[in-house]
N, C-alpha and C positions, 0 to 999 in steps of 0.2 A: 504494500500500500504506500509506504514512504517512497519507494522507488518510482512508482507511478505518479505520485503527487509532485515530488521535488525534482526528479530527473526528466521524465517525459512531459510533465506539466499537463497531463491529460487524465482522463478516466473519471468516471462518476463514482466518487468515494463511498457513498452509502451502499451501492451495489457490491463493491468489493468487500466492505465490512460485513455485509449480509452473507456473502459467499464464505468468508472466513468463519463467521459464527456458525453457519450451517454445516460446514465440513467438520467442525469441532463437535457440535451438539449431535447432529444426526449421524455423521460419519464415524464418530468415535464413541461418544457416551451412549447413545441409543443402541448401537450395535454391540457395545460391551455389555449392556443390560440384557440384550437378547442372548448373548453367549453365556453369561452367568446364569440366566434362567434355565438354559438347556443343561448346564452342569449341575445346578443347585437342586432343582426339583426332582423328585424320584421318578423312576421310569414309569411309563404309562402302563395301565392295566391292559391285559390282553383283549378285553372286550371293548376297549376305547377305540371307536371307529374314527374319531376326529384326528387322532395322532397319526401322522404319516411322516416318517423321517425324510422321504424324498421331497415332500412339500416344504418342510422346514429348510432343507438344503437349497431348493429353488428359491424360496422366499429370501433366504440370507443373501444369496448371490444377486438376486434382483434388487435387493436393497443396496448392495454394494455398488452395482452398476448405475442405478438411478441416482444415487447420491453423487457419484463421480460425474455423471452427465449434468446434473443440476449445478454442481460446483463449477464446471467448465463454462456452462452457459451463463451462470451468474457473473463470472469474471468477464466474459465476452460482453455482457450487457453493460458493464462499466465503461467499455470503450466504443461499442457500436450500438446504434439506436435502430435496430431492425425489429419489426414486429414479430417475426418468426422466433426470435430468441425468447421473447416473453411467453410465447405459446409453448415453446419447448420446455421452459422452466415450469409452467403450469402442468404440462403432461408428466414431466419427471416427478413433480410434487405429488400428483395424483397416484402415480405408481408407487411412490414411497409410502403413502398412506395405505394403499391396498396391501403392500407387503407387510407392513406393521400389523394390520388387521388380520391377515392370513396367519401370520406367525402366532399371535395370541389366540386365535381360534384353534389352531393346531395344538398348542401347548396347554390350553385351558384344562384339559383332563388330568394333567400332571400336577396341577395346583390343588392340593388338598391339605387339611389340617394334619399336623404331626401326630396327634393322638390316634387318628384313624390308621395312619401308617404303622404306628407302634403296635396297635391292637392286632392288625392283620399279620404282622410279622410274628407275633406270639401265638397266633391261632385262636385268639379270644374274640370271636365275633359276637357283638351284642346287638 
């Protein structure tokens, strides 16, 4: 951002700041939360039809690619004022939201209270 501002003396700075914040928040923090959720929550029960490892894999990579595409387009928006860039940002954002929704839909069956997990492991079903 400083390079763009002081050396090139061009670029729409709020767009570049938004791109930077988005790559940190969605690209790092949110994807870290998704990874920790996969690691932290217990394995899905056999009868859970929502849990699909392939769907989670596809969702994770689609989140990665759409975040990258949005980041690049957001940087481009800081220097070029074409309408298609804004449309591309909107499409990438939509796919990010879809990926997040699909991820949580797929992992929701793994989220259960610790007490139920403990009782099932001991064979004490009440």
